[in-house]
N, C-alpha and C positions, 0 to 999 in steps of 0.2 A: 498225634493231627490227621484231619479228614478231609482226601480232596473230594470237590463237590464235583457231582456227577453232569458232564453235557458242557458246551463252551460257554465262554465269556467273551464280551466283546468293548474295544475302548475307541474313542476317538480324541485323540491328540493334533491340539493345535501348531501351528506354524507360530514360532517368536522371533522376534528382533531384541538383543540385545545392548549393551552401552548405551543404546540412543545419544550419543553425543559425549557429555562429560559426564553419565555413569557409569565409567568403567570399570567392570566386574560386579556391578550392584544393581540396575535401573535393567526392566526387561516392558517388553511389550507383546502378548498375544495378538496374533492376527489371525481371520477366519481363512484361514486355506488348513487342510486336514491330511494326516494320513489315518487311515481304520486298520484297526488289527486285531485279530479274533486267533483265540486260541481253546484248545483242550487238552484235557491229562486221555495219556493214549497209556496201552501196554506195551508199546513197542519203541523204537527209538523216538528221533529228532526229526520232524521234517515241516520244513516253512518253504510257501508257494510266496512271491514277489509279483507284484502287478500292479507296471504305473513306472514311476522314479526308482532308478534302482534295481528293475528287473535285467536279472541276467547277468548280473554287475557283483550284486552283494553276498555274500554267500549263503549257502543256503541251511545248514546244520547249525552246529552247537558257537561256528563261530561268530554267527549273525549276533546283532547289537541288541537284539530284544528277547533273545534266548540266554545271552549271559547275565541282561539285567535280571530277568527272570530268575535264573538260578542265584544272585547276588540276594534275593528279596527269601526265595524258599531255604539257604540258608538262614536268612536272619526269621523265618514265620517256623523253621523248626525239621524242614526235611525236605526234600527231594522226591518228584514225579516217576513215577518208571519210564514214561514218555511225554513228549508234547507232541500235538500237531499246531501249527500259526500259519495262520493265513494273513497276509498282507497285501494292502493298499494305500500305496502312498502316492502323494501328491505335492510333497514338499522338498522342494529341491535341494540334492545333495551336496555337500559342500559348500553351500553360497551364502551362508551364513544365515539364514531362517530357522536354526535349531534344529534340523532334520535328527542329529544326534541324540538330543536332547530328549526330542518327541518319543524316540525307540524305546531310548532308555526309562521315559516318563510310564509307555506304554508296558513296560515289560516289568516293572514293580507295581504298576495296577493292576494289571492279567492275574501275573503271582497272587497277590493279595486276593483276588476273586476268585481266585482257582480252589482255594481254603476255605473251610465252613467258618471258622471263625478268624480268618485273616486281620479285618479289620481290627478285630479286637488286638491281636498278635502286634501289626504295625498299624499304627494309627495315621493321620495326615502329617502330621509333624514329623513323624518318624519317615515312613517314605518322604518327605524333601529330605529329610539329611541321607539318605540310602541312593536316591537319584541325585542329591548334589555331590557327594562322595563318591560317585561312579562317575561322574561327569565329570568333577575335579573342581568347577565351580555353581553358583547356584544360577546366574544371572538368565541362564533360560530354562532352568528347569523350572525356578518359581512359575513365571509365566506359563507356562504348562499346565505346571498343577492348577493353577489356581485363576488366571484369566486375567485379563485387564493389564493395567499398571501399574507392575511388581516392584518394590524395591527389597532385595534379600542382602545378606548377612551371616558372617562367619565368628559364632560365638565356640570356644570352647569342647563345648557339646555337640556341636555343628551348624550346619545351616538350619540361618531363618529367615521369613518372607511375609511382607505385609502385600495387599492387592488394593489398590485406590480405585473407584470409578471414575473416567477417564471425560476430562469435557466434550459436551456435541461438537466441538469445532476442530474438534483433532481427524485431520480426513488424513488415513495413511496411503502410500503409492509406493509400491516397491519395484524398482530395473532390477530385473536381475538376467546376469549375464550368460553366453553361453560356458562362458571359461568358468574352472572351478578353484578354490581357494583353499589353502590349506590353514587351521587355526594354530597350528604346531609352528607354521614357518612365520604367522603371521606376529605369535607372542614372541618369536622370536630376533624380530624386527625393532623390538622397544627395550629402551635402553637399562641399564640396573635402580639409575636416580634421575630425576627429572628440578629445572631450578623450581626456586621456591614461590616465585611470580608466577609458575603457569600451574602449581598445583593450589594458588591460593585462588586464582581465576576460575580453576576447575570447579573447586568447593564452592563457590559463588552462584555461578552457573547451574550444577546440579538442583544446588536449593530454589533457582529460579524455574529449574526447567519442571520441580513436581507442580510447583504452582501452576506455571500457565499447563501441564499436559492437566490440571483436572478441573484450572479455574479460569484462566484467562491463556487461550490458544496465540491469543494477539502478541504475544510476548516469546513462541516459540522461535523465532529465528534468533535474538539476543541469546536464546537457553541453552542453544543447541551449538554455541562456540565451546570447543574442545582444544586443551592443549596437551592432552596424556596419551594418546594413544595413534588419532589419525593421519597428523603428520609424518609420524616415527614411520608408519606403515606405506606410504603415499610411493615412497617408490616401488614396491612390487607390488602396487596394482595402478598403475599411471591413470590406464581409465578410468574407474572409480573415482579415483580423484579428481581428477577433471569434468567428472558430471559433476560430484558432489560440489563443486566451485562454481561450475555453471549456472546447475538449479538454485544458490547461494544468491549469488550475485542476482538473479530474476527475482529475487526476495523471497525462496521456495526455502523452508529448516527441512533439509538436507543432511544425512550423515550417513555414514557408514554403516551399513548393519552387520551388527555384531564381529566377527572378523573379517567380514567383504567375502567377497568382490560386490554381494546386490549392495544397492543405496535404497536408503531409506529416504521417503519425504513426509513430513510431518501434517505440513499444512496442501490445500490446492495446487496440483499443476495445472496450469490451465492449458485448456483445449489445444491449441495451436504450438504446443513445448514439443519438436521433434528429438527425440534420443540421439537417434539414428537406429540401424536395423540390428546391429549390437546389442539390443535390448531388448528385454519381454516386458514391458509395463503391464503392472497389475495394478487394482484398486481395490482394496484389500477392506472389509469391515475389523473393526477391534471386538477381537472372542471376550465376552465378561462371563464364560463358564469356566471355564478350561476343562483339560480333561474328565471323560463322562466316561463309565462304565454302565454296561448294561448285560444281560443274560442273550443266549442262544449266537447266531451265528451272524456273519454280515450281510444286508439282503443285497435285493437289486441294484441300488443306486448306490449304496455303501462298496459296492464291486466296480462301482465305474471307475476308472483311474482317472476323472474331470470330474465327475458330479457334483463332491464338494470341494471344487477349486476353478469353476471356471470365471473366467475374466469376467471384469464387472463395467 
């Protein structure tokens, strides 16, 4: 195995998973990005972080991009002597917008790009399987890799996913709180079993949601009804639950983004709607390309922690 000379960089999008009834299966890539550059060195591991998580995230081997690169290098056939990483983060951390999946996907793709025949050793399907294995489930890593609206599932051989084009009438808006959430805590709130009627309802609404997102946005409000996870998690994030309820009562197709506490609205929010000072509102485009890799260091705009994540 031969490592490439010089740096490579990757841009990875934020993602929202579940989308209501599509628990652990559906995901959507959003136009808010982290940029990461990496280079093989002869020394130790050096990580610099600008933007979200600066001063709080690990700066060495324990950084999630690095651990993901290490896992990918193991698959590719060997470890480099040293690494230098530069991370410009814009995706809010621990808010339900896929920051950990973005770091994992960045690590896997950077490692692959730093090996001369990396794409032959770790193709796109294998990259998805590895990223999902590191993350624990594929619903966020799939849209991060593929872009658009994704449906992901797991077979004995590992994760698989398809990406579908989103209808023009889908208008994502995220309401990001200052407080953080923990995916492990949100998952711990879920029961081991659910009533059969609730499972049947979710199956129907998930099928309807595929149609609504790809062809009939006017059906997004009924299509985003969920009985599998949101109600069980409501007690742990009452402000999120309250905002989802207020938006839905106003006719907006709102759901909990991933494990929360961010709220995702899939239809247009009226200009006069006031969520209060506890929420930062961002209107985001849908990312249709997924993660993008290029040669070279981060440019001036990529080093700006708000350049690819301004409010629109």
